[in-house]
C-alpha positions as CSV (number, residue, x, y, z in Angstrom):
1,Q,11.2,-5.2,25.8
2,N,13.1,-5.3,28.8
3,D,14.8,-1.8,27.5
4,P,16.0,-0.1,30.7
5,T,15.7,3.3,28.7
6,V,11.7,3.0,28.2
7,P,10.7,3.2,31.8
8,V,13.0,6.2,32.3
9,F,11.8,7.9,29.0
10,L,7.8,7.2,30.2
11,S,8.7,8.7,33.4
12,R,10.2,11.7,31.9
13,I,7.1,12.3,29.6
14,G,4.6,11.3,32.4
15,L,3.0,8.4,30.5
16,P,2.1,5.4,32.6
17,A,3.6,2.2,31.3
18,A,0.1,0.6,30.9
19,A,-0.4,2.9,28.3
20,L,1.8,1.0,26.0
21,T,-0.6,-1.7,25.2
22,E,-0.4,-4.7,22.7
23,R,-2.7,-2.4,20.4
24,Y,-0.4,0.5,20.9
25,L,2.5,-1.6,19.7
26,F,0.5,-3.0,16.5
27,G,-0.1,0.3,15.5
28,V,3.5,1.5,15.9
29,R,4.5,-1.5,13.8
30,D,1.7,-0.4,11.2
31,Q,3.1,3.3,11.3
32,A,6.7,2.1,10.8
33,V,5.8,-0.1,7.5
34,A,3.6,2.5,6.3
35,R,6.5,5.2,6.7
36,I,8.7,3.0,4.9
37,T,6.3,2.4,2.2
38,E,5.4,5.8,1.7
39,T,9.2,6.7,1.3
40,L,9.4,4.2,-1.4
41,A,6.4,5.0,-3.1
42,R,7.1,8.8,-3.2
43,S,10.4,8.2,-4.9
44,V,8.6,6.4,-7.6
45,T,5.6,9.0,-7.9
46,T,7.7,11.9,-8.1
47,G,9.2,10.6,-11.3
48,G,12.0,8.7,-9.7
49,Q,12.8,5.2,-9.2
50,I,13.6,3.2,-6.1
51,P,17.2,4.0,-5.4
52,A,19.3,1.2,-6.9
53,A,21.2,1.1,-3.5
54,V,18.0,0.0,-1.9
55,R,17.6,-3.7,-1.6
56,P,14.9,-5.7,-0.3
57,E,17.0,-6.5,2.6
58,Q,18.0,-3.0,3.4
59,V,14.2,-2.4,3.7
60,I,13.5,-5.4,6.2
61,A,16.8,-4.1,8.1
62,A,15.4,-0.7,8.3
63,L,12.3,-1.7,9.9
64,P,13.6,-2.1,13.5
65,A,14.8,1.5,13.7
66,E,11.9,3.0,11.7
67,F,9.9,1.1,14.6
68,D,11.8,2.8,17.3
69,R,11.4,6.3,15.6
70,Q,7.5,5.8,15.2
71,A,7.3,4.3,18.9
72,L,9.0,7.4,20.0
73,R,6.5,9.7,18.0
74,S,3.4,7.8,19.1
75,A,4.5,7.9,22.9
76,A,4.9,11.7,22.5
77,H,1.4,12.0,21.2
78,L,0.1,9.4,23.6
79,A,1.6,11.4,26.4
80,A,0.2,14.8,25.3
81,Q,-3.4,13.2,25.0
82,H,-2.9,11.8,28.5
83,H,-1.8,15.2,29.9
84,I,-4.7,17.0,28.2
85,D,-7.1,14.4,29.7
86,Q,-5.7,15.1,33.2
87,Y,-6.0,18.9,32.7
88,L,-9.4,18.6,31.5
89,T,-10.2,16.4,34.8
90,T,-8.7,18.5,37.2
91,G,-8.8,21.9,35.5
92,L,-5.1,22.2,36.8
93,P,-1.7,21.8,35.2
94,T,-0.2,18.2,35.3
95,D,3.2,17.6,36.4
96,T,5.6,15.3,34.2
97,G,5.6,12.5,36.9
98,I,3.9,9.3,36.2
99,P,0.2,10.2,36.8
100,T,-1.7,7.6,38.8
101,D,-4.9,7.2,36.7
102,T,-6.4,8.1,33.4
103,H,-9.4,9.8,32.2
104,T,-11.5,9.5,29.1
105,R,-12.9,12.9,27.3
106,A,-16.3,12.0,29.1
107,D,-14.4,12.6,32.5
108,T,-14.0,16.3,31.6
109,H,-15.4,17.9,34.9
110,P,-12.9,20.0,37.0
111,P,-12.5,19.0,40.8
112,A,-15.0,20.4,43.3
113,G,-13.7,23.6,44.6
114,A,-11.2,24.2,41.7
115,G,-13.3,27.2,40.4
116,T,-14.3,27.5,37.0
117,P,-11.2,27.5,34.5
118,A,-11.5,29.3,31.4
119,G,-13.8,27.4,28.8
120,V,-15.7,25.6,31.1
121,G,-19.5,26.1,30.8
122,V,-22.2,26.6,33.3
123,S,-22.4,22.6,33.5
124,G,-18.9,22.4,34.4
125,V,-18.0,20.5,31.1
126,W,-15.3,22.0,28.7
127,S,-17.1,23.1,25.6
128,A,-16.4,21.0,22.6
129,G,-14.8,24.1,20.8
130,V,-12.3,25.0,23.3
131,F,-11.5,21.2,23.6
132,G,-10.9,20.9,19.8
133,A,-8.9,24.1,19.7
134,V,-6.6,23.0,22.5
135,E,-6.3,19.5,21.4
136,G,-5.4,20.7,17.7
137,G,-2.8,23.1,18.9
138,V,-1.2,20.3,20.9
139,W,-1.2,18.0,18.5
140,S,0.5,20.4,16.0
141,Q,2.9,21.3,18.6
142,V,3.9,17.7,19.2
143,E,3.9,17.0,15.7
144,R,6.2,20.0,14.7
145,G,8.7,19.2,17.7
146,V,8.9,15.6,16.9
147,D,9.5,16.2,13.2
148,A,12.3,18.6,14.1
149,V,14.0,16.0,16.3
150,L,13.3,13.0,14.2
151,G,12.7,14.4,10.6
152,V,9.4,13.6,8.6
153,S,10.1,10.3,7.0
154,A,12.3,7.3,6.6
155,V,15.5,7.9,4.7
156,L,16.7,4.7,2.9
157,P,18.9,3.1,2.7
158,A,20.2,5.5,5.5
159,V,17.9,4.2,8.2
160,V,19.9,1.7,10.1
161,A,19.8,2.9,13.8
162,G,16.7,4.1,15.9
163,P,16.7,7.4,17.7
164,D,19.6,8.1,19.7
165,A,19.9,9.3,23.5
166,G,20.0,13.0,22.5
167,Q,16.8,12.4,20.1
168,V,14.9,10.8,22.8
169,S,15.8,13.6,25.4
170,A,14.6,16.2,22.7
171,V,11.1,14.5,22.2
172,A,10.9,14.0,26.1
173,R,11.6,18.1,26.2
174,V,9.0,18.5,23.5
175,V,6.4,16.8,25.5
176,R,7.2,18.8,28.7
177,Q,6.8,21.8,27.0
178,V,3.6,21.0,25.7
179,V,2.5,20.2,29.1
180,A,3.7,23.5,30.6
181,D,1.9,25.1,27.8
182,L,-1.6,23.8,28.6
183,P,-2.6,26.2,31.0
184,A,-2.1,29.1,28.5
185,R,-3.7,27.2,25.7
186,F,-6.8,26.7,27.6
187,S,-6.8,30.3,28.7
188,A,-6.3,31.5,25.4
189,A,-9.1,29.3,23.9
């Protein structure tokens, strides 16, 4: 809260601040705890032990940094879904500025006079197959991009700081690239 970088980041990825609800924050908290738990469990199940250097205090100290990593990862996915929904609503590419409203998947009609974009059936609704193919591809692209920037798991006891400014900028670039690729993804589907 009150972090001046959050509104700037949200603006760069075109996600309204209202999307960061209490439910979202609880989900991020749960993801952070799960990632740290998975990292510890993985070291035990692969025949190893929890490293002796990892003390309970270090796990607790790592939670804020892992929360920030998971918040960034979740915001990227949330923004990608927001832009998919916007694209489905308008049939046109979205910009990365903050959109003025959001739509659910049920609101997937192109605007009047927008023509019939690829993948839109006679009824004017995107087919489930097209939607599924595009959404799956976008989610994979976001996940690969964010993994490349942040890594795939918490590293204990090394997790002491959240994402730095360069990582935040790189994640924003991943989202902007996904948005730029949406028209091509829909045309290819």
